[in-house]
N, C-alpha and C positions, 0 to 999 in steps of 0.2 A: 717200167714205173707205173703203178696204179694211179689213175686219174681221179681227181677230188669231185666228190659228188657236190652237184648243186643244191643250194639250199631249197628245202621244200617250203613256198610261201603258205600252204596251208597248215604245215606243222607250226610255223612262227606264230600264225594267228591264232592256234589253238592254245599255244604256250602262254601267250599274251593275256587271253582271255581267262586262262586258268590262275596266272598269277594276279590279275585284277579281281577276280572273283574271290580270292582267298583275302585279299585287303579290303574288300567291301565291308564285311561284318565288323572288322577291326575299326574302320573309319566311322562306320555308323554307330558303334559303341561310344566313340570319342564324342561325336556330335550329340548323341542322345543324353549322354552323361553330362555334359556342359550345359545343355538346354535345360535339364532338370534341375541343376544346381541353380541355374540363373531363375528358373521360375520359382524355385523354392525360397530363394533369397527375396525376390521380388514380393512374393505372397507373405514372407515373415516381415518385410518392411511395411507392406500396407496394413498388415494386422497390427504391427506395434504402433503405426501412426493412428489408426482407428481407436486403439486402446487408450492412448495418450489423449486424443482428442475427447474421448468419452469420459476420460477421468478429470480432464480440465473443465468439461461441461458440467459434470456432476459437482465438482468442487465449487463452481461458480453459482451452483443453486443451494449449496448447504451453508447456510448462515446461523447455524446454532451456535457455532463458537463465538461469533460476533454478538450475539444476543446475551450469552453468558457473560462474556466481558464487560459489555457496557451495561449489563443489570436489568435490561428492559425488554419486552418483546417488540419485534417489528413484523414487517410484511415484505414479501417479494414484490419487486417492481420491474417486470421483465428480466433481464439478466441481473438487475440490481437489487438493493435493499434499501427500506428506510425504517427508522426507529423514530417514533414519536413520543415525546415525554412532557406531558401536560404539568404545569406548575400547580399542582393540587394544593400545595401547602400555602399559596398566596391567596390574598382577598383583597383584589384590585377594583376599586370604585372608579369609575368614570362619570363625572357629573353625579356622583351619588349613587349610580347603578352597578351592581356587581357585574364583572365580567366572567363568562363562563371560561375557565381555564383550558377545557377540552377544545374551544375553539379559537379564542383570541390570544391565549397565554401558553402555547406549546412551543417547546424547543424540540428540535428534530437533529437527526443525523442521517445523511443520503450517502449510499456507497454505489459505486459503479466499476465494475472490472474493466481493465485496460489490458492491452497486450502484454504490458509488463507492469505488475503492481495493480494498484486500485487507487481510484479517486474519491475523496471524501468531501463532501460540501455540508455544512451545517449552520444552525442558527439557534443561539442561546437567548432565551428570554430571561431578564435578570431586573432585579430592583437595584436602585442606584448604587448602594453600599457595595454590591457584588460585582460591580463592572470593573474597579481597577485590579482586582485579582484575577479575573479572567483575561484582562488585557496583558497582564504581567506574564500569565501563563502561555499566552499566544506568542508573545515576544521571544520567551526563552526556549519554547518547543519548535518542532519542525512544521507547524501549522501558520498560515497566513491570515491575518485580520482583513476582511474585504469590504466591511460596512459596519457603521454603529449608526443606531438612529432610534427615535422615540416614535412609536406608531400612534400614541393617543395624545389628547391634549386634556389638561384638567384632571388627569389620574392621580389616585392617592392610594398607596404610595407610588412615586414616580417610577415608570417602566422603561427600560431600554432593550433593544434587540441587538446582539453582535452577531455578524456572519463571519464565517472563516471558511478555508479549503486547506486541503493538504493531500499528499500522495504517499503511498507507501504500502506495506503488506496488510492484510486484513487485521492481524493481531496487533500490530503497531497502531493502526487508525482506531481500532476499537479501544485499545488502552488509553489512547489520547482523549477519545470521548468520554472515557469514565473518569479520567483526571479532571476533564472540565466539569463534569457534573458533581465531582467530590468537592470541587472548590465553590460551589455555591451553598447556601444554607438550606436547600431542600433536603430532607430525609429520603431515604430509598422507600418508596410506597410499594405495597402490592398492587399487582394489576387488578383494577376493579371492574366488576362486570357491568355491562351497560343495563340500565334500568328499562323496563317497558314503556313505550310511548303513551303519554296521557291521552284521553279523548280530545283534549283541545289542540295537542299537536297533531293528531291524525287528521283533524279537520283544516289545520293551518297549512300543512305541507302541500297537499295537492293544489291548493290555490295558486301557490307560487311556483310551484313545478310545471303547471300549465303555462305560465309566462316565460320562465327561464330554463326550463327542462329539467332533467333528473337531478336530485340532491340527496343528501344523506344526514341523517340526525347525528350530531357529536355532543353528547350530554344533553343539554336543553337548548341546543341551537342547531337550525337547520342551514347546512352548509352547501354552497354551490361552488364548483371548481371548473375553470376554463383554462385552456391550452393553446398556445400558438399554433398556426398551421405549419409554419417554417419554424424548423428547430434552430435553437440558439447554439453557436459554437464557441469554444475556448481554446485558443492556440491549436486549431484545427480538429479539435474533438467534440463531436455532438453530445451536447448535453441535454439529457430528458429533463422534461418540465417537472417531474417530481423532485428534482435537486433545487427547488427555489425559484421555478419559473412559471408556477401556476398562478393565476388570478383567482382570488377567492372572495366571496361574499357570505358573510354570516348574519343570518336573521335570527335575532334573539327576542322572543316575545316577552312583553312586560305589560300585562294587561291590555288595555285598550291601544296603548302604542306599541311599537316595535323599534328596538336598537338595531341599527344594520351598520356593521363596518367589515373591512377587509382591506385588501391589497390588489392594486391593478399592476400588471408587470406588461410593459409595452415597449415597441420601439419609439424613438425620440419623436418622429413626426405624428404617430398616432397619439402619443402621450400629450402633446400639445393640444390637440383637437379635443381629446377625453376631458382634460383638466378645464377647459373652457365650458364644456357641457355640464360638468359637475358643478361649477359655480353658477352657471345659469340657472340649474335647478335647485340651488340653495343646499347642496351636499357639501359638508365640510371638508376640506382636504387638510389632514393632520400632518403629513409629511410627504416630502418629496425627496428621493436620493437616487444615486447610482452606484454601482459597484465598481471596485479597484480592478476587478478581472478585466481582461482584455475580450470583451463579448463582441460577437458579430451575429446580428446586427446589435448595436450599442442599446441596452435596455434600461428604461426608467421604471422606478418602483414608487407607487403613489398609494399612500395609505388614506382611507376616508371614514366618515363618520356621519350617519344620518339618523333621525328619529321622526317617527310618525307612522302613518298608515302603511302596512307591510306591501299590499297590492299596488299601491300608488308608487312607492318606491322601487318596487321591482319592475313595474313598467318603465320607470325613468331608466334603470339600469340596462333593461332589455333593449331600449331606443339607442343608447350609447353604445353597447355591444355591437349593434348593427352597423356602427362606423369603424370596427376594428376586424382584425382578422384572428380573432379568438373563437374557439369551438367549444362546446361543452363537453367536460370530462365526466362520464357517468361514474357511479360507485363501482362499476365493474371494470373500470380503467378502459372502457371502450368510447369512443369518439363520437359525439352525435353533432352534426353541423348545426349551427345557429344561423339564420338567413342573414345576409348582409345587404347592402343597399343594391347591390348588383343580382342578389338571388332573390326572385319573386316567385 
């Protein structure tokens, strides 16, 4: 009987290597194939996300449809947008003095993109007989009335301002803004070109800007804007100052005297000190009100009126500004700090 041959260890090792080496390309192909698919899918998702983000970013900066629906031009405010509508159809006299509609009689609509939809805040400048129509419209629509007040004393005819807010798509909010404008007696007026400054204005402006900082002419009025250092929030959303939280001073020349009017927007503690300073310096407080919005910090809105030497009034306002946390908002939407009591 023929004896069994003992297995050859060297042959077995060669066989194992041969089998493994034949499996290696197949396994490597599977790995490479899966990796390439995973990398391809990842790249697709990244590109799709980038395209979506870019489209959302571009959409947030395209407000032409809003302008068309509202019927008036506006300007970008960061990611947001604002449309100013001066009541050029009104002739309002305060103590016999005509108010420039581009400064003291301007309705506005401000828009802010949110994660879902948009926020709109606005203010309508109305004569007394228009107010009931606007109130009724706000009650029936999806907008909320947040304040109603009279900014002047002794004006003729009587003027009231109505503040409101709402959320929704841009198209919806723009249509609501147009409906509010249509409920007033103002006609749709063409956009008017700004007239060149007169020699008296070019001399008047620099004197006041040396005291209060940069300003810009709106019609025949020199306007200064100031914004709080700390942003206001509503229901956890940071509200930019262009949505009704700017302090404004309007200097309107009138021969030897200047009419100065505007509105302070301040936290309650600062507002108390500021009203005392205004009264001490014989500046009339024409209105004080708050908003129905749940603001943090709670803000107080104070309208004022003064008459006299422009430089003297500017110095008084500058002194009061030094007791607040307001900074100058220049025409280019850049902020220039005003010195406070602790800044020397």
